[in-house]
N, C-alpha and C positions, 0 to 999 in steps of 0.2 A: 515427426514425420516428412514436414515441411523443409526442413534439413536434408534430408537422405534425397528428395526432391530438386531442390538443390545442388547437391550432388553430382547425381544424375544427368543433369539439362547440363552442367558444367562435364561431365566427362562423355558429350557428347560431339565438342567442339573438335577434340582431336578426332574423333569418330571421321567427323562427315571430312574435317582437313585430310584425313590422312585415305577416303574414297577419293576425294578430289584431283589428289595427286598421283592415285592410283591409275585411277580413267584417263587422265590427261596426258599419263607417262604413256601408257597404251594406243593412245589414237595418236599422237605424237611419231611412236616407231613404228604403226600397224603399217605396211604395205599401200603404195594409190597415192595418188596428185592430185589432189583438192582442188587444186586448179584446172586441170585439165578436164576434171569429174564437171567444175561451171562451165569452163569456158569453149567444150567439147576438143573433139580429136583433132579439129580440122585448124585448132588455133596454133598461130605462129608461136616460137619463140619466143618472141622480146613479147610479146600478147602475155604468154603464158608467165613469163618472167616478173612482170608486170602485176599480175595479179596474186602473185607470192608474196610481192613487197608489200603489195595493197591491205594483204591478210597478215603479214609478219610473220608467213613462216621461213623465211630469211633470219631472222635474228636467232642469236640462242637460245638452247631450250631450256637455262634458267629464269633468263630474262622473261620467256612466253610465259613458265609458270610462275612468276611470279607476278606476271600482269595481269593474267587468268586470273591468280587470285587476292590480289589487290579490288579489281573490278567486280568479283563477286560478292567477297564478304566484308569489303571495308565500302565498298561505292556503292553494293548493291546493284552492279548494272550486269545484267542478265545478257543485253549483247541481241545480237540478232540472225537469223539465221543465213548461212553461205549460199544456202541454196533456191532459197522464196524472200530471203528478206523479212521475213514476218520476226514479230518483236516475239523473242521465247518466252518472257514472262508472259506474257497474251497469249502463248500457245498451251505454257502449262497451266493456266486459269480455266480454260477451258475445257483441257483435256484431262487434267488430274481428278477431278468431280467423277468421270468414267470411269477412269480405272478403279475408284475407291468402291465407287459403288459395284462393280462388278467383283473387287475381289468380294466386300462385306457377305454378297449373295450367297458368293462363292463358299466363305467361312461358315454362314449358318445353315446354311445344307450339309455343309462337311461337320458339322458338330450335330445338327440336329436328327442326322442319320447315324451317324458313327457310335455318339455316346450311348444311344440305346442299343445297340447292336452289342458294344462293347460290355454292359450292362448282363444284356440277355446270356453272353457268351459264360460271362463271371458265373453269374447266379446258376447256372446250368451246364457247371464243366464238368469236360468231358462227355455230354450228353451228346443227343445228335444235332441239340439248339447252337450248341457251342462250335462242336465241327462247321456247322453252314453257316456263321456267323463268320466263323477265322477264312472258310474259304470265297467268301463273298470278299472281306478281307483283301485275301490273295489278290485275289482278280479283279478289282480294283486297284490294287498296285501295281498290275501290270500291263492294264493297257494307257497306251498311249495315248494322250490327251489328242493331240492332232485326229487319230488317226475314230478314234469316238466322234470328235466334232462333226467329222465327215458323214459317218453313219445319223446322227442325228438329223443335220441336214439333211440326209436323203430321205429320212423316216418322216420326220417331224413338219417339215418344210416342205419339201417335193411330193413325197407319196400323199401326206396325211392333210396338209395343207393346215395345221394349225398354227401354226408361230411361224413368225418372218427368218429369215435365212440368214440374213444380214445388213447389219443398218442399225440407226439408233434410232430414240423413241419411246413408249413408255418402257415398262418395267418389264413386259413381255417377250423385249428384245432379248432383256438378259437370261433368262432360263434355258435356253440353248445354250449359250456361252460360261453357264453356270455349272451346267451338270453336266460339261465336257471335261470344264476344268476338278471339278471338288471330289473326282473320287481315289485321286492319291491322298485326300484331308479325312475323305470319309475311313478311308483303309490304312490310315495313319492313326486318326481317333478310336477307332473300334480294338485296337490291337492293344494303344495304350491304356484305354480305360479298363477293358480287361485286368490287363496287368494290374494296375493300381487295385483296382473292385477286390482280385484275388489279394492282395497282400492286407488289405484294411479286412477283409469277412472274416481272416484266420483268427485276427485280436481280440484279445479277451473279453473287450468292452463289448463288444459284437454279441460276443456268445454270452454274456451276464443281460445287454438289454433283452436276447430271445429269452432266457430262463426268468425275465423277470413279466412274459406275455406281451412285448409291445409287439406292435402288428411287422408282419414280415415286412412289408410295402415303406413302413414308418423306419425301420432299423435300414434299409437300403439304400434310401432316397435320402433321411436326414443324419443318418450316423454313418452309414459306410462311402457314401457318393461324398458327400460333404467331406469327410479327412480324405479323402483320395482325390481331390481335386488339383491340388498343385502339379504333379506330371500333366494332368489335364492340361490345364492352362496356360503348362510349357507347349504344349504341343501344338495348341490353337495361336499364341501370340506366335510363335514361328513359322505356321502356314498362312498367317493372316500376312509374315513379309513375306513369304516367299510367292504368295498370290500377288501381289504390289508389284513387284520384281519379276515374274513369271506368268504374270498375263499375255508377254508378247505373240506368240506363237494363236494362240483363241483369239485375240485381239484382231491380229491379221487373217485368218479364217474366216472370220463374224464381220468382216470390214467396220469395229468399232474406232472411231478415232481417241483413242485412248491413249496413255503414256507409253505405253507397250508398242504400240507401233507405230508412235515416233520415233521412239528408239532405234526400232528395225531399219526405218526408210532414212534414216541419221546415218548409220553403220553403214549402212549399203551406196550411200551416195557422201560416204566423207565430210558430213556434217558436223563437223567436230564440238562446233560452239554446244549444239542442238544436246547429244550424244554425253558432252560434260555434264549440264548444269539439269541434265533429264536426271541422269545417272544420283547426280549430286540430292536433287530434292525426294528419290526412291529413298537415297539414305537416310535423311532425314526422316521422312515419312518411319521407316523401319525400326530408326533409334523411340521416337515417340511410341512407339508397334510397345516395344520393349520394354520401355516405363509405364508402359498401362498394366503390362502385365504382373510387373510388380508391387502394382498397387492393389492388381486384383487379387497376390499374395495375400496381401494385408488384409485383404476384406474376407478373403474366404477364410484365413488363419488367425485368428485374432493373438496364437502367439508370436506372430511376427511381426503383428504389429504393437505389438507390447516391446515388441523388442528394440523399435525402431526409436518408439516413442523414449525406452530407457535410457539407449545412446546419447540423446537430446537430455536430455534431463542430467546425464552423468556428465554433458561439456559446460551445461551451465553454472552445476554446484561449483565445477574446475573453477570456475574463471569466478564465483563467487567467493 
């Protein structure tokens, strides 16, 4: 198992490098002049040219790319924002925990609601419970998160004054953003749980367990759900990764100074270093998320863990 983890960590290197090169290339050829944005439209051409030279914008593409990769991955120098002059490393250290907190809350709500809905739909296949759950999932996946966010603010903040509309603070500040951003996750987890449970419920060992008189609740949750968890975990990991990179709109609407808001502001201001480093950090977080999903596979299904362990023993024997 340890060999597999090391192998996956090594595979993260080309993935993160690929993301870094792709984002750097996109920002390089993106229209707009960062020097003009920094100095303003009234700056003279001499001042603009001096600023371009200072920022290295006049260097060839490959030279700039090599400098960026060397500073980021060899020197671990993340640089400073072109617009604010603030340290990017300090900004990420401050903002990343907020985005992680929001993503975790969104994931817990998504699967705390979606998985039970999927189980109910599968157990009552073609019944009114199944139809109701699937209609709720369809509505959830169709609602734009920004529109729902505005409705939630109007209802719970403006009308009822129950929850804060924006800003950061205690856990209550994350409730409305999480509710607005988790509808797609609820729908996806409900549909996947229903599909997985229907495949497992028809299996022979489930029929045998019922014939032996095992209580229905134990059949569903201990036998059926456990053996149908692999696709559900996959959806869970994928949506957690999407939440990490997809909270930009939610953070902007609710005024949460997280990674998403930072990257959106940097894109609008052509603040290339912030966009590049922020994207790299999100890619690293997503890669670790996918590694966690694979480890959860082994925890849920002993056959997967045995296969990893078996590969490790075979390699040791072959060296011996």
